[in-house]
C-alpha positions as CSV (number, residue, x, y, z in Angstrom):
1,M,-8.3,-28.0,-9.2
2,P,-6.0,-26.2,-6.7
3,S,-7.1,-27.3,-3.0
4,A,-9.1,-25.2,-0.8
5,K,-5.8,-24.1,1.4
6,V,-4.3,-22.8,-1.6
7,L,-7.9,-21.2,-3.0
8,E,-8.1,-19.2,0.4
9,Q,-4.3,-18.3,0.8
10,K,-5.0,-16.7,-3.0
11,K,-8.1,-15.0,-1.7
12,Q,-6.2,-13.6,1.1
13,I,-3.6,-12.2,-1.3
14,V,-6.3,-10.5,-3.3
15,A,-8.0,-9.2,-0.5
16,G,-5.1,-7.7,0.7
17,L,-4.0,-6.3,-2.8
18,A,-7.4,-4.7,-3.1
19,D,-7.1,-3.1,0.7
20,T,-3.7,-1.7,-0.6
21,L,-4.9,-0.2,-3.8
22,K,-7.7,1.3,-2.0
23,N,-5.8,2.7,0.4
24,A,-3.0,4.4,-1.9
25,V,-3.4,7.5,-3.4
26,A,-1.3,6.6,-6.4
27,G,0.2,3.6,-7.5
28,V,2.3,2.6,-11.0
29,I,2.5,-1.1,-12.9
30,V,5.3,-2.0,-14.0
31,D,7.0,-4.7,-16.4
32,Y,10.0,-5.7,-14.5
33,K,11.9,-8.3,-16.6
34,G,15.7,-8.0,-17.6
35,I,17.3,-6.4,-14.1
36,T,19.4,-8.1,-12.3
37,V,19.2,-8.9,-8.6
38,A,21.4,-5.9,-7.9
39,D,19.3,-3.5,-10.1
40,D,16.2,-5.0,-8.4
41,T,17.6,-4.3,-4.7
42,A,18.7,-0.9,-5.6
43,L,15.3,0.2,-6.9
44,R,13.6,-1.6,-3.9
45,K,15.7,0.0,-1.5
46,E,14.8,3.9,-3.2
47,L,10.9,2.9,-3.2
48,R,10.8,1.8,0.3
49,E,13.2,5.2,1.8
50,A,10.3,7.1,-0.3
51,G,7.6,5.8,1.4
52,V,6.3,3.5,-1.6
53,Q,5.2,-0.3,-1.5
54,Y,6.3,-2.4,-4.1
55,T,5.3,-5.6,-4.8
56,V,5.6,-8.4,-7.4
57,V,2.5,-10.1,-8.3
58,K,0.9,-12.6,-10.5
59,N,-1.3,-10.8,-13.3
60,R,-4.5,-12.9,-12.4
61,L,-4.2,-11.8,-8.7
62,L,-3.6,-8.1,-9.5
63,G,-6.6,-8.1,-12.2
64,L,-9.0,-9.5,-9.5
65,A,-7.7,-7.1,-6.8
66,T,-8.3,-3.9,-9.0
67,K,-11.5,-5.0,-9.9
68,D,-12.5,-4.9,-5.9
69,A,-10.9,-1.9,-5.6
70,G,-12.9,-0.2,-8.5
71,L,-9.7,0.0,-10.7
72,D,-11.4,-1.1,-14.2
73,G,-9.6,-0.6,-17.0
74,M,-6.2,-2.0,-16.3
75,D,-6.7,-5.8,-17.6
76,E,-5.1,-4.9,-21.0
77,F,-2.0,-4.1,-19.0
78,L,-1.8,-7.4,-16.7
79,N,0.4,-9.2,-19.4
80,G,4.4,-10.4,-19.0
81,T,6.1,-9.9,-16.0
82,T,4.1,-7.7,-13.4
83,A,5.1,-5.3,-10.1
84,I,3.0,-2.8,-8.6
85,A,4.4,0.1,-7.0
86,T,2.0,2.1,-4.4
87,S,1.8,5.0,-2.0
88,A,-0.6,5.6,1.0
89,E,0.8,9.7,1.0
90,D,3.0,10.5,-1.7
91,H,1.1,11.1,-5.1
92,V,4.3,11.5,-7.4
93,A,7.1,9.3,-5.4
94,A,6.5,5.7,-7.5
95,A,5.9,7.6,-10.8
96,R,9.1,9.6,-10.3
97,I,11.6,6.8,-9.2
98,L,10.0,4.0,-11.6
99,C,10.0,6.1,-14.6
100,K,13.8,7.3,-13.8
101,F,14.6,3.7,-13.4
102,A,12.7,3.1,-16.8
103,D,15.1,5.3,-18.5
104,A,18.1,3.8,-17.2
105,H,17.1,0.1,-18.1
106,K,15.9,-0.4,-21.7
107,T,13.9,-3.5,-20.5
108,F,11.9,-2.5,-17.5
109,A,9.0,-0.4,-18.7
110,V,5.9,1.6,-17.1
111,K,3.1,0.0,-17.8
112,S,0.0,1.7,-16.7
113,G,-0.9,3.6,-13.1
114,F,-3.7,5.5,-11.1
115,L,-4.0,8.6,-9.1
116,D,-7.0,8.8,-6.6
117,G,-8.7,5.7,-7.3
118,K,-8.7,6.9,-11.2
119,V,-6.2,4.5,-13.7
120,I,-4.5,7.1,-15.6
121,E,-2.5,7.1,-18.8
122,L,0.7,6.6,-19.4
123,E,1.7,10.3,-20.4
124,M,0.1,11.0,-17.0
125,I,2.4,9.1,-15.6
126,Q,5.4,10.5,-17.1
127,S,4.2,14.0,-16.3
128,L,3.9,13.1,-12.5
129,A,7.4,11.7,-13.0
130,K,8.5,15.3,-13.8
131,L,7.3,16.9,-10.9
132,P,9.9,18.1,-8.2
133,T,9.7,16.1,-4.6
134,R,7.0,17.2,-2.1
135,D,9.6,18.9,0.1
136,I,10.7,20.9,-3.2
137,L,6.9,22.2,-3.9
138,L,6.4,22.7,0.0
139,A,9.8,25.1,-0.1
140,T,8.7,26.7,-3.6
141,V,5.0,27.8,-1.9
142,C,6.5,28.9,1.4
143,N,9.2,30.8,-0.7
144,A,6.1,32.2,-2.8
145,F,4.0,33.3,0.5
146,N,7.5,34.6,2.0
147,A,8.8,36.8,-0.8
148,P,5.9,40.0,-0.4
149,I,6.8,39.9,3.4
150,A,10.7,40.1,2.9
151,S,10.5,42.7,0.6
152,F,8.3,44.9,2.8
153,A,10.6,44.5,5.6
154,R,13.4,45.6,3.5
155,A,11.6,48.3,2.4
156,V,11.0,49.5,6.2
157,Q,14.6,48.9,6.8
158,A,15.3,51.3,4.0
159,I,13.5,53.9,5.5
160,V,14.9,53.4,8.8
161,D,18.3,53.5,7.8
162,K,17.7,56.6,5.3
163,Q,16.1,58.4,8.8
164,N,19.4,57.3,10.6
165,E,21.6,58.7,7.7
166,G,20.1,62.3,8.1
167,E,19.9,62.3,11.9
168,A,24.1,61.5,12.3
169,P,25.1,65.0,10.8
170,A,23.1,66.7,13.2
171,A,24.3,64.7,16.2
172,A,27.7,65.1,15.0
173,E,27.3,69.3,14.8
174,A,26.1,69.5,18.6
């Protein structure tokens, strides 16, 4: 039987994980076996730069934390080597980075995930991974709003240019 000190440490780990899961808008659970230290370091760097927290965790502790966070249905994915990537702001960053990494490393696999407090299927994670970054989406929306205004401005400028062309010969005759 574990000591009281060890049990207290594990309870704190579970509470911290549950809090992280509750505050995250999205998360992805992966099986990280078979990757090198260099690959793992590069992956962690890319996730960190995207604002994603990546944690290697014991399956039992993550199972308790998912129950505390209200993410029931993840127990079936908690086997083997497990890591979880969570994001407090970006819904697609973890899925995009981890799916790209899984495509390049055949032993690395995405297991499951959650989005806004609900467990999602692997197909949904792969769909999220194909979405462009938040900045590109915002630029696309801004461009869509800007296009009618820009067209109107070009039309007004064309009218002004046409009027100026008509006035130029009259000024030359005088």
